[in-house]
C-alpha positions as CSV (number, residue, x, y, z in Angstrom):
1,M,70.1,25.1,-19.7
2,S,72.0,26.4,-16.7
3,D,75.3,24.9,-15.4
4,A,73.4,23.8,-12.3
5,D,70.7,22.0,-14.4
6,T,73.4,20.3,-16.5
7,T,75.4,19.2,-13.5
8,V,72.3,17.9,-11.6
9,L,71.0,15.9,-14.5
10,L,74.5,14.4,-15.1
11,L,74.8,13.5,-11.5
12,V,71.4,11.8,-11.3
13,R,71.9,10.0,-14.6
14,V,75.4,8.7,-13.6
15,V,74.3,7.7,-10.1
16,V,71.2,5.8,-11.2
17,G,73.1,4.4,-14.2
18,I,75.9,3.0,-12.1
19,T,73.4,1.7,-9.5
20,M,71.6,-0.2,-12.2
21,V,74.9,-1.6,-13.7
22,M,76.0,-2.8,-10.2
23,H,72.6,-4.3,-9.6
24,G,72.8,-6.2,-12.8
25,L,76.3,-7.4,-12.1
26,N,75.2,-8.6,-8.7
27,H,72.4,-10.6,-10.2
28,W,74.9,-12.1,-12.6
29,R,78.1,-12.6,-10.5
30,G,77.1,-11.9,-6.9
31,G,76.1,-14.3,-4.1
32,G,74.0,-16.9,-5.8
33,R,75.2,-16.0,-9.2
34,I,72.8,-16.4,-12.1
35,E,71.5,-19.7,-10.7
36,G,70.5,-18.1,-7.4
37,T,68.9,-15.2,-9.3
38,A,67.0,-17.7,-11.4
39,R,65.7,-19.5,-8.2
40,W,64.7,-16.2,-6.7
41,F,62.7,-15.2,-9.8
42,T,61.1,-18.7,-9.9
43,G,60.2,-18.2,-6.2
44,L,58.4,-14.9,-7.1
45,G,56.2,-16.9,-9.5
46,L,57.9,-16.2,-12.8
47,R,58.3,-19.1,-15.2
48,Q,61.6,-19.8,-16.9
49,G,63.6,-18.3,-14.0
50,R,67.0,-18.6,-15.8
51,L,65.7,-16.7,-18.8
52,Q,64.2,-14.1,-16.4
53,A,67.6,-13.8,-14.6
54,W,69.5,-13.2,-17.8
55,L,66.9,-10.7,-19.1
56,S,67.2,-8.8,-15.8
57,V,71.0,-8.8,-16.0
58,L,71.0,-7.5,-19.6
59,T,68.3,-4.9,-19.0
60,E,69.9,-3.6,-15.8
61,I,73.4,-3.4,-17.2
62,G,72.3,-2.1,-20.6
63,A,69.9,0.5,-19.3
64,G,72.5,1.6,-16.7
65,A,75.2,2.0,-19.3
66,L,72.8,4.0,-21.6
67,L,72.0,6.3,-18.6
68,V,75.6,6.9,-17.9
69,L,76.2,7.8,-21.5
70,G,73.0,9.8,-21.8
71,L,72.1,7.8,-24.9
72,L,68.5,7.0,-25.8
73,T,67.7,8.3,-22.3
74,W,63.9,7.9,-22.5
75,L,64.3,4.3,-23.5
76,A,66.9,3.5,-20.8
77,C,64.5,5.2,-18.3
78,A,61.6,3.0,-19.6
79,A,63.7,-0.1,-19.0
80,V,64.6,0.9,-15.4
81,I,61.0,1.9,-14.6
82,S,59.8,-1.5,-15.9
83,V,62.4,-3.4,-13.8
84,M,61.3,-1.4,-10.8
85,L,57.6,-2.1,-11.5
86,V,58.2,-5.8,-11.7
87,A,60.4,-5.8,-8.5
88,G,57.9,-3.6,-6.7
89,L,54.9,-5.6,-7.6
90,L,56.3,-9.1,-7.1
91,A,59.0,-8.8,-4.5
92,H,58.4,-5.7,-2.4
93,R,54.7,-4.6,-2.4
94,R,53.5,-7.0,0.2
95,N,56.3,-5.9,2.6
96,G,55.1,-2.3,2.9
97,F,56.9,0.9,2.2
98,F,60.2,0.8,4.1
99,V,63.3,-0.7,2.5
100,F,64.6,-2.0,5.8
101,K,61.6,-4.3,5.8
102,D,62.2,-5.2,2.2
103,G,59.5,-2.8,1.1
104,Y,59.1,-0.8,-2.1
105,E,60.7,2.5,-1.1
106,Y,64.0,1.9,-3.0
107,V,62.3,0.8,-6.3
108,L,59.8,3.6,-6.1
109,V,62.7,6.2,-5.8
110,L,64.6,4.7,-8.7
111,G,61.5,4.5,-10.9
112,A,60.5,8.1,-10.1
113,A,64.0,9.4,-10.7
114,C,63.9,7.7,-14.1
115,L,60.5,9.2,-14.9
116,A,61.9,12.6,-14.0
117,L,65.0,12.0,-16.2
118,A,62.9,10.9,-19.2
119,T,60.8,14.1,-18.8
120,L,63.7,16.5,-18.2
121,G,66.1,14.8,-20.6
122,P,69.7,13.8,-20.1
123,G,71.2,17.3,-20.0
124,D,73.8,19.0,-22.1
125,V,76.6,16.5,-21.2
126,S,75.1,13.5,-23.0
127,V,75.3,11.6,-26.3
128,D,71.6,12.4,-26.9
129,E,72.5,16.1,-26.8
130,A,75.5,15.7,-29.1
131,A,73.4,13.6,-31.5
132,D,70.5,16.0,-31.3
133,I,68.2,13.2,-30.0
134,D,65.4,15.2,-28.3
135,V,62.7,13.0,-26.7
136,T,62.0,15.0,-23.6
137,G,59.2,16.9,-21.9
138,W,55.8,15.3,-21.7
139,A,56.6,13.1,-24.8
140,G,59.8,11.7,-23.1
141,G,58.1,11.1,-19.8
142,G,54.9,9.7,-21.4
143,L,56.9,7.4,-23.7
144,A,59.1,6.1,-20.9
145,L,56.1,5.4,-18.6
146,G,54.0,4.0,-21.4
147,V,56.7,1.6,-22.7
148,A,57.5,0.6,-19.1
149,V,53.9,-0.2,-18.2
150,V,53.3,-2.2,-21.5
151,A,56.6,-4.1,-21.0
152,T,55.8,-4.9,-17.4
153,A,52.2,-6.1,-18.3
154,G,53.6,-8.2,-21.2
155,L,56.2,-9.8,-19.0
156,L,53.7,-10.6,-16.2
157,A,51.0,-11.9,-18.6
158,T,53.5,-14.1,-20.3
159,F,55.6,-15.4,-17.4
160,W,54.0,-14.8,-14.1
161,R,52.2,-17.9,-12.7
162,P,52.0,-17.4,-8.9
163,Q,51.5,-20.5,-6.7
164,P,48.1,-20.6,-5.1
165,K,48.2,-19.8,-1.4
166,E,47.6,-22.8,0.9
167,P,44.3,-22.5,2.7
168,E,44.5,-21.3,6.3
169,P,43.7,-24.1,8.8
170,V,40.3,-23.8,10.3
171,A,40.3,-23.3,14.1
172,G,39.5,-26.5,15.9
173,A,39.8,-28.6,12.7
174,A,42.1,-31.6,12.7
175,S,45.3,-31.3,10.6
176,S,47.9,-33.7,9.6
177,D,51.7,-33.8,10.3
178,S,54.4,-34.3,7.8
179,A,53.9,-38.0,7.9
180,G,50.2,-37.6,7.1
181,Q,49.0,-38.5,10.6
182,E,46.0,-36.6,11.9
183,V,46.9,-34.3,14.8
184,S,44.6,-32.1,17.0
């Protein structure tokens, strides 16, 4: 591996890893703290919002730390891809592509970067390299993507219970106000 390859893989791994750690810390200690994160997850249609919040915090901080170290890189990448799939599907997809409209562009980039890392490997400056853990190439990328998709599907099948949409009022039909009085 060339010096440039080693440096670029280290840079991407550390930047994505620190980003995930900071994201997890924000879910835990930021603005609304764990209670606010739990309410947000519940608002997305996930049952047991507090459990979801803690699982998200642990996954984001844990996967981020593993990426920084370059340890079990394909598994850390699978965790990030899964978190990004859940976020993309439940929170961002309906808003379109652009992040400034709360769209999915940010989660798409992080997920794709992790798929690339799982495929290329962590590089020479990593615990995986020192420990001779070599799950890279099509196997690393395939395992990361496969585990991420299965984990995402399992989480959604187990915990996602979206609220049914309220029917749109029919034009010209009478509706009622907050006190239950019919208005036209």
